[in-house]
C-alpha positions as CSV (number, residue, x, y, z in Angstrom):
1,M,-13.6,163.2,147.4
2,I,-11.0,166.3,146.4
3,M,-12.0,166.3,143.3
4,N,-15.7,166.3,143.9
5,L,-15.4,169.4,146.4
6,Y,-13.3,171.2,143.7
7,Q,-16.1,170.4,141.1
8,R,-18.9,171.4,143.0
9,H,-17.3,174.5,145.0
10,I,-14.2,175.7,143.3
11,F,-14.6,175.1,139.8
12,P,-18.0,177.1,139.3
13,R,-16.2,179.8,140.6
14,L,-13.2,179.5,138.3
15,L,-15.4,179.2,135.6
16,A,-17.4,182.3,136.3
17,D,-14.4,184.4,136.6
18,V,-12.8,182.8,133.2
19,S,-16.6,183.5,131.3
20,K,-15.7,187.4,131.7
21,R,-12.6,187.0,129.7
22,F,-14.9,186.1,127.0
23,T,-17.3,188.9,127.3
24,E,-16.9,190.6,124.0
25,D,-16.8,187.3,122.1
26,R,-20.1,186.0,123.9
27,Q,-21.6,189.4,123.2
28,R,-20.8,189.2,119.4
29,L,-22.4,185.7,119.2
30,A,-25.6,186.8,121.5
31,A,-26.3,189.6,118.8
32,L,-27.0,186.9,116.1
33,L,-29.7,185.5,118.1
34,Q,-33.5,185.8,117.0
35,G,-36.9,184.0,118.0
36,D,-37.3,181.4,120.2
37,V,-33.8,180.4,121.4
38,L,-32.5,177.2,123.2
39,E,-29.2,177.8,125.3
40,L,-27.3,174.7,125.8
41,G,-24.8,174.8,128.7
42,S,-25.8,178.2,130.0
43,G,-23.2,177.7,132.8
44,T,-23.3,180.6,135.1
45,G,-25.6,182.5,132.9
46,E,-23.2,184.9,131.6
47,S,-24.9,185.5,128.3
48,F,-28.0,186.7,129.8
49,S,-27.4,190.3,129.5
50,F,-26.5,189.9,125.8
51,Y,-29.9,188.7,124.4
52,P,-31.0,191.2,121.9
53,A,-34.4,192.4,121.2
54,A,-35.1,190.1,118.1
55,V,-35.2,187.2,121.0
56,K,-38.7,186.4,121.9
57,R,-38.2,183.5,124.2
58,V,-35.5,181.7,126.0
59,V,-34.9,178.3,127.4
60,S,-31.6,178.2,129.6
61,L,-30.4,174.7,130.0
62,E,-27.8,173.5,132.2
63,Y,-26.7,170.1,133.3
64,D,-24.7,171.0,136.5
65,D,-26.8,172.0,139.2
66,Q,-24.0,174.0,141.0
67,L,-23.6,176.2,137.7
68,L,-27.6,176.5,137.8
69,G,-27.7,177.8,140.9
70,Y,-25.2,180.9,140.0
71,Q,-27.7,181.9,137.2
72,Q,-29.3,185.2,137.5
73,P,-32.6,185.8,135.8
74,Q,-32.6,189.5,136.6
75,R,-29.6,190.0,134.3
76,L,-32.0,189.3,131.5
77,P,-33.2,192.2,129.2
78,A,-36.7,193.7,130.4
79,H,-38.6,192.1,127.4
80,L,-37.3,188.5,128.4
81,A,-38.1,189.0,132.3
82,N,-41.4,186.4,131.6
83,E,-40.1,184.8,128.5
84,C,-37.0,182.8,130.2
85,L,-37.1,179.1,131.6
86,L,-34.3,178.0,133.8
87,L,-34.1,174.3,133.4
88,Q,-31.5,171.5,134.4
89,G,-31.1,169.0,131.6
90,D,-28.9,167.1,129.5
91,G,-28.0,168.1,126.0
92,H,-27.9,164.4,125.0
93,Q,-31.2,164.1,125.5
94,L,-33.3,167.2,125.2
95,P,-36.7,167.4,126.7
96,F,-38.3,169.3,123.7
97,K,-40.4,168.2,121.0
98,D,-38.9,168.7,117.2
99,A,-38.8,171.6,115.4
100,Q,-39.5,173.9,118.6
101,F,-36.6,176.3,118.5
102,D,-35.6,179.2,115.9
103,Q,-32.0,178.8,116.9
104,V,-29.7,176.8,119.3
105,F,-26.9,179.0,121.1
106,C,-24.1,176.9,122.2
107,C,-20.6,178.8,123.5
108,L,-18.0,176.8,124.8
109,V,-20.0,173.5,125.3
110,L,-19.0,171.1,122.9
111,C,-15.6,171.1,124.2
112,S,-16.8,169.3,127.4
113,V,-19.9,167.0,126.4
114,A,-19.4,163.4,126.7
115,D,-20.9,162.6,123.1
116,P,-20.6,165.8,120.9
117,A,-22.2,164.2,118.1
118,Q,-25.2,163.1,120.3
119,V,-25.6,166.3,121.7
120,L,-25.4,168.1,117.6
121,A,-27.8,165.6,116.8
122,E,-30.3,166.7,119.3
123,A,-29.9,170.2,118.6
124,Y,-30.8,169.4,114.9
125,R,-33.9,168.0,116.1
126,V,-35.3,170.6,118.0
127,L,-34.3,173.2,115.3
128,K,-36.9,174.5,112.9
129,P,-36.0,174.0,109.2
130,G,-33.9,176.8,108.3
131,G,-32.9,177.4,111.9
132,A,-29.5,177.8,113.2
133,L,-27.0,176.5,115.8
134,V,-25.1,179.6,117.0
135,V,-21.5,178.6,117.8
136,F,-18.4,179.8,119.5
137,E,-16.1,177.1,120.3
138,H,-12.5,176.2,121.0
139,V,-11.1,173.5,118.8
140,A,-8.2,171.3,117.7
141,A,-5.3,173.5,116.4
142,A,-4.2,173.5,113.0
143,H,-0.6,173.8,113.6
144,Q,0.6,170.6,113.6
145,L,3.2,171.4,116.8
146,T,0.3,172.9,118.8
147,H,-2.1,170.0,118.0
148,R,0.6,167.2,119.4
149,A,0.9,169.6,122.7
150,Q,-3.0,169.7,122.9
151,R,-3.1,165.6,122.6
152,W,-0.5,165.3,125.0
153,L,-1.7,167.4,127.7
154,N,-5.5,166.3,127.2
155,P,-5.3,163.7,129.9
156,L,-4.1,166.2,132.6
157,W,-6.6,168.9,131.2
158,R,-9.5,167.3,131.4
159,P,-10.1,166.7,135.1
160,L,-9.4,170.0,136.1
161,A,-11.6,171.6,133.3
162,C,-14.3,169.2,134.4
163,G,-14.6,167.7,131.2
164,C,-13.3,170.2,128.7
165,Q,-11.0,168.5,126.2
166,L,-8.2,170.3,123.8
167,E,-8.7,168.8,120.6
168,R,-11.9,168.5,119.5
169,Q,-13.0,168.3,115.5
170,T,-16.1,170.3,116.2
171,E,-16.8,171.8,112.6
172,Q,-16.6,168.2,111.2
173,R,-19.0,166.8,113.9
174,I,-21.2,169.6,112.9
175,R,-21.2,169.0,109.2
176,E,-21.8,165.3,110.1
177,A,-24.8,166.4,112.1
178,G,-26.4,167.7,108.6
179,F,-26.0,171.3,109.5
180,C,-24.7,173.4,106.5
181,T,-21.2,175.2,107.7
182,D,-20.7,177.8,105.1
183,K,-21.2,180.8,107.8
184,L,-18.7,179.1,110.1
185,K,-15.2,180.3,110.3
186,R,-12.2,179.1,112.1
187,Y,-9.7,181.2,113.3
188,R,-6.7,181.8,116.0
189,H,-7.7,184.0,118.7
190,S,-4.9,186.2,119.3
191,S,-6.1,187.0,123.2
192,Y,-5.9,183.1,124.2
193,P,-2.7,181.0,124.8
194,A,-2.2,178.7,121.9
195,L,-3.5,175.5,123.4
196,V,-6.8,177.0,123.7
197,G,-6.4,179.8,121.0
198,T,-8.4,178.1,117.9
199,F,-11.7,179.1,117.5
200,L,-14.6,178.3,115.6
201,E,-18.0,180.6,115.5
202,G,-20.8,181.5,113.5
203,L,-24.0,180.1,112.0
204,A,-24.6,176.4,111.2
205,I,-27.8,176.1,109.5
206,K,-30.6,173.4,109.4
207,P,-31.5,172.9,105.8
208,E,-35.0,173.8,105.0
209,K,-35.5,170.3,103.6
210,S,-33.8,167.1,104.9
């Protein structure tokens, strides 16, 4: 009962506050977007105001109806005012046809989904050949001691962060899904604690030909 109240009423507010710390990072990654875009796990809609003119249409997909309720479409740039669909849905089974989107935007999502391999397979499916998965994700630390601490604390962290996991090998999962990862970089972000300070960002490209 207490956890349910926490997840439905407290966590959405905490997430909105934490998301503000990632404003510059989110803005930097959003600047790479173009064409028809699917944002997976759009949360409270923190990315909306950063969509550039190169984006023509947006589908904002969020599983949690509480987070979806915090989204404010009026934050979108004027050129997208009538070109954005807010949709509740599950990234494990996307309700879209094959090769529908130019890009899929994934910002701090793959750490929390139940089956990242399945979500990435679905992202790959709905992307056009040559399309890009644009990612900004915290991942397992390269430093051995930090990685051990992540592994030890993960069972405590996961319920408090509503499914977020500290030690996911996201780059490997992206590669296994079929994406080219040459345009991804992994680095230690100095602005965040070591437990959540190793990040993966950039473009993962779906090959033109399978």
